C-alpha positions as semicolon CSV with decimal commas, in nm:
position;residue;x (nm);y (nm);z (nm)
1;M;-0,034;-0,013;0,014
2;R;0,154;0,316;-0,096
3;A;0,195;0,550;0,215
4;L;0,011;0,898;0,232
5;R;0,285;1,172;0,265
6;L;0,342;1,336;0,545
7;L;0,275;1,718;0,409
8;L;0,432;1,901;0,685
9;I;0,762;2,041;0,570
10;C;0,767;2,341;0,741
11;G;0,984;2,552;0,461
12;A;0,761;2,475;0,181
13;L;0,442;2,520;0,376
14;L;0,559;2,886;0,505
15;T;0,638;2,996;0,140
16;A;0,292;2,863;0,017
17;L;0,135;3,090;0,303
18;G;0,342;3,399;0,245
19;A;0,104;3,564;0,022
20;P;0,109;3,902;0,194
21;L;0,497;3,889;0,075
22;S;0,442;3,778;-0,237
23;A;0,495;4,143;-0,408
24;K;0,736;4,288;-0,209
25;A;0,902;4,199;0,118
26;P;0,792;4,430;0,345
27;D;1,067;4,628;0,541
28;F;1,134;4,444;0,889
29;A;1,157;4,763;1,109
30;E;0,851;4,876;0,953
31;T;0,657;4,533;1,005
32;K;0,803;4,495;1,380
33;K;0,665;4,850;1,455
34;K;0,326;4,750;1,314
35;A;0,339;4,406;1,494
36;E;0,421;4,597;1,802
37;A;0,118;4,799;1,804
38;G;-0,091;4,473;1,761
39;N;-0,148;4,461;1,418
40;A;-0,238;4,086;1,342
41;S;-0,103;4,069;0,942
42;A;0,216;4,238;1,053
43;Q;0,284;3,991;1,309
44;F;0,204;3,699;1,084
45;N;0,466;3,841;0,837
46;L;0,720;3,927;1,127
47;G;0,652;3,540;1,243
48;L;0,718;3,432;0,851
49;M;1,062;3,673;0,830
50;Y;1,165;3,505;1,139
51;A;1,087;3,172;1,002
52;K;1,288;3,246;0,667
53;G;1,550;3,456;0,796
54;E;1,427;3,743;0,566
55;G;1,576;4,065;0,661
56;V;1,692;3,907;1,000
57;P;1,877;3,623;1,154
58;K;1,669;3,321;1,132
59;D;1,484;3,228;1,467
60;D;1,246;2,965;1,510
61;A;1,134;3,092;1,869
62;E;1,087;3,423;1,742
63;A;0,856;3,309;1,460
64;L;0,634;3,076;1,692
65;R;0,624;3,388;1,954
66;W;0,468;3,612;1,658
67;Y;0,269;3,357;1,483
68;R;0,091;3,290;1,845
69;K;-0,008;3,686;1,866
70;A;-0,146;3,667;1,489
71;A;-0,317;3,336;1,559
72;D;-0,450;3,450;1,891
73;Q;-0,611;3,740;1,688
74;G;-0,803;3,429;1,486
75;N;-0,492;3,500;1,167
76;A;-0,597;3,176;0,971
77;L;-0,237;3,196;0,828
78;A;-0,048;3,231;1,132
79;Q;-0,279;2,975;1,266
80;S;-0,192;2,702;1,009
81;N;0,179;2,797;1,056
82;L;0,187;2,791;1,396
83;G;0,037;2,386;1,353
84;V;0,342;2,346;1,146
85;M;0,561;2,443;1,387
86;Y;0,431;2,222;1,627
87;A;0,391;1,948;1,371
88;N;0,781;1,949;1,331
89;G;0,925;2,089;1,666
90;R;1,063;2,427;1,518
91;G;1,114;2,673;1,785
92;V;0,914;2,432;2,042
93;P;0,878;2,094;2,155
94;K;0,697;1,872;1,881
95;D;0,374;1,817;1,986
96;D;0,099;1,653;1,781
97;A;-0,208;1,750;1,975
98;E;-0,120;2,113;1,987
99;A;-0,033;2,110;1,597
100;L;-0,388;1,956;1,550
101;R;-0,566;2,245;1,750
102;W;-0,427;2,509;1,568
103;Y;-0,476;2,344;1,241
104;R;-0,833;2,284;1,310
105;K;-0,901;2,687;1,378
106;A;-0,713;2,758;1,070
107;A;-0,906;2,474;0,841
108;D;-1,229;2,584;1,014
109;Q;-1,178;2,946;0,854
110;G;-1,121;2,784;0,502
111;N;-0,732;2,773;0,480
112;A;-0,679;2,515;0,240
113;P;-0,287;2,443;0,393
114;A;-0,404;2,376;0,723
115;Q;-0,729;2,143;0,580
116;S;-0,472;1,937;0,406
117;N;-0,259;1,881;0,664
118;L;-0,533;1,834;0,928
119;G;-0,620;1,559;0,674
120;V;-0,275;1,458;0,715
121;M;-0,330;1,416;1,070
122;Y;-0,638;1,221;1,066
123;A;-0,456;0,969;0,793
124;N;-0,157;0,894;0,994
125;G;-0,334;0,899;1,342
126;R;-0,113;1,191;1,469
127;G;-0,271;1,386;1,772
128;V;-0,580;1,209;1,708
129;P;-0,728;0,869;1,655
130;K;-0,675;0,733;1,276
131;D;-1,012;0,825;1,087
132;D;-0,948;0,771;0,712
133;A;-1,329;0,907;0,659
134;E;-1,211;1,223;0,840
135;A;-0,886;1,254;0,654
136;L;-1,083;1,211;0,327
137;R;-1,316;1,512;0,425
138;W;-1,057;1,762;0,500
139;Y;-0,851;1,669;0,180
140;R;-1,148;1,710;-0,014
141;K;-1,228;2,055;0,107
142;A;-0,858;2,172;0,053
143;A;-0,857;1,976;-0,275
144;D;-1,147;2,170;-0,397
145;Q;-0,960;2,510;-0,337
146;G;-0,669;2,369;-0,566
147;N;-0,416;2,235;-0,259
148;A;-0,210;2,020;-0,482
149;P;-0,078;1,828;-0,201
150;A;-0,436;1,795;-0,091
151;Q;-0,551;1,685;-0,425
152;S;-0,261;1,427;-0,445
153;N;-0,331;1,251;-0,115
154;L;-0,709;1,187;-0,227
155;G;-0,562;1,033;-0,513
156;V;-0,358;0,809;-0,303
157;M;-0,704;0,761;-0,096
158;Y;-0,890;0,660;-0,405
159;A;-0,619;0,404;-0,507
160;N;-0,579;0,274;-0,186
161;G;-0,964;0,229;-0,101
162;R;-0,917;0,430;0,170
163;G;-1,229;0,601;0,352
164;V;-1,348;0,564;0,050
165;P;-1,403;0,259;-0,235
166;K;-1,135;0,207;-0,439
167;D;-1,109;0,401;-0,778
168;D;-0,839;0,392;-1,001
169;A;-1,030;0,680;-1,240
170;E;-1,077;0,904;-0,934
171;A;-0,739;0,826;-0,793
172;Y;-0,571;0,906;-1,151
173;A;-0,787;1,219;-1,212
174;W;-0,671;1,388;-0,852
175;Y;-0,333;1,315;-0,944
176;N;-0,362;1,450;-1,289
177;L;-0,471;1,776;-1,107
178;A;-0,199;1,811;-0,843
179;A;0,052;1,689;-1,096
180;I;0,082;2,065;-1,234
181;S;0,290;2,139;-0,902
182;D;0,355;1,782;-0,784
183;D;0,643;1,584;-0,898
184;D;0,521;1,303;-0,684
185;A;0,174;1,340;-0,810
186;R;0,285;1,320;-1,157
187;K;0,496;1,006;-1,088
188;R;0,189;0,841;-0,936
189;R;-0,023;0,956;-1,222
190;D;0,241;0,780;-1,453
191;E;0,258;0,477;-1,281
192;L;-0,130;0,442;-1,244
193;E;-0,183;0,506;-1,637
194;K;0,014;0,233;-1,704
195;T;-0,258;-0,009;-1,527
196;L;-0,565;0,143;-1,689
197;T;-0,732;0,021;-1,984
198;P;-0,801;0,292;-2,272
199;E;-1,179;0,300;-2,131
200;Q;-1,056;0,347;-1,787
201;K;-0,798;0,643;-1,902
202;A;-1,033;0,797;-2,105
203;R;-1,317;0,817;-1,814
204;A;-1,016;0,918;-1,597
205;Q;-0,923;1,197;-1,800
206;Q;-1,288;1,320;-1,840
207;R;-1,322;1,301;-1,497
208;S;-1,008;1,529;-1,413
209;T;-1,143;1,793;-1,651
210;E;-1,481;1,781;-1,491
211;L;-1,290;1,824;-1,148
212;H;-1,091;2,127;-1,292
213;N;-1,401;2,277;-1,442
214;E;-1,562;2,258;-1,093
215;I;-1,270;2,382;-0,877
216;E;-1,217;2,667;-1,127
217;A;-1,599;2,787;-1,135
218;R;-1,554;2,753;-0,742
219;K;-1,270;2,985;-0,717
220;K;-1,435;3,219;-0,948
221;A;-1,769;3,228;-0,742
222;A;-1,501;3,295;-0,475
223;G;-1,376;3,596;-0,666
224;K;-1,046;3,420;-0,649
């Protein structure tokens, strides 16, 4: 059975969550000033700067401190990254229960990376009893937002019949969506494709197109 990847690699996830830094990295001094004044977005960005060592020496403990300040104000990005820090033991002893708690807070606000990681926790029984149905539910929420790791893990669930009846065509469809930005998903798709009949492959490709269109329509409706 293919193992589900534990998609909690902190560096990659932190980068993915750095939307406020995408245009131009904020000035450290100004960001710190705003953060100290209580601005949650600035607190998150300051945590991100410490976590990545941008404009300041890398410091996981400081990253954790500022993420927590923003997370306590309900900032979903900070909550998700705080979960990553606990899951990986960065700046704090590794604590799956705390990771799960912060992922859930962010996931409940619709944060796709947190939803994906919450699925991973359920799939692997980290901080919570193993529950494939719950893993599938959270993967789907994230996958429906276009989250490639969740799409890839959904493919694994369908390929192995975990929490859902085994369905190679559905697995292929999700792998195919994730393959755009996920090398492992592309490899899984190509491996699975070798086992499909022409009819199954045609159905899988059609299903992938349907899912893509559904996701894009959902994004458009949400103004993303």
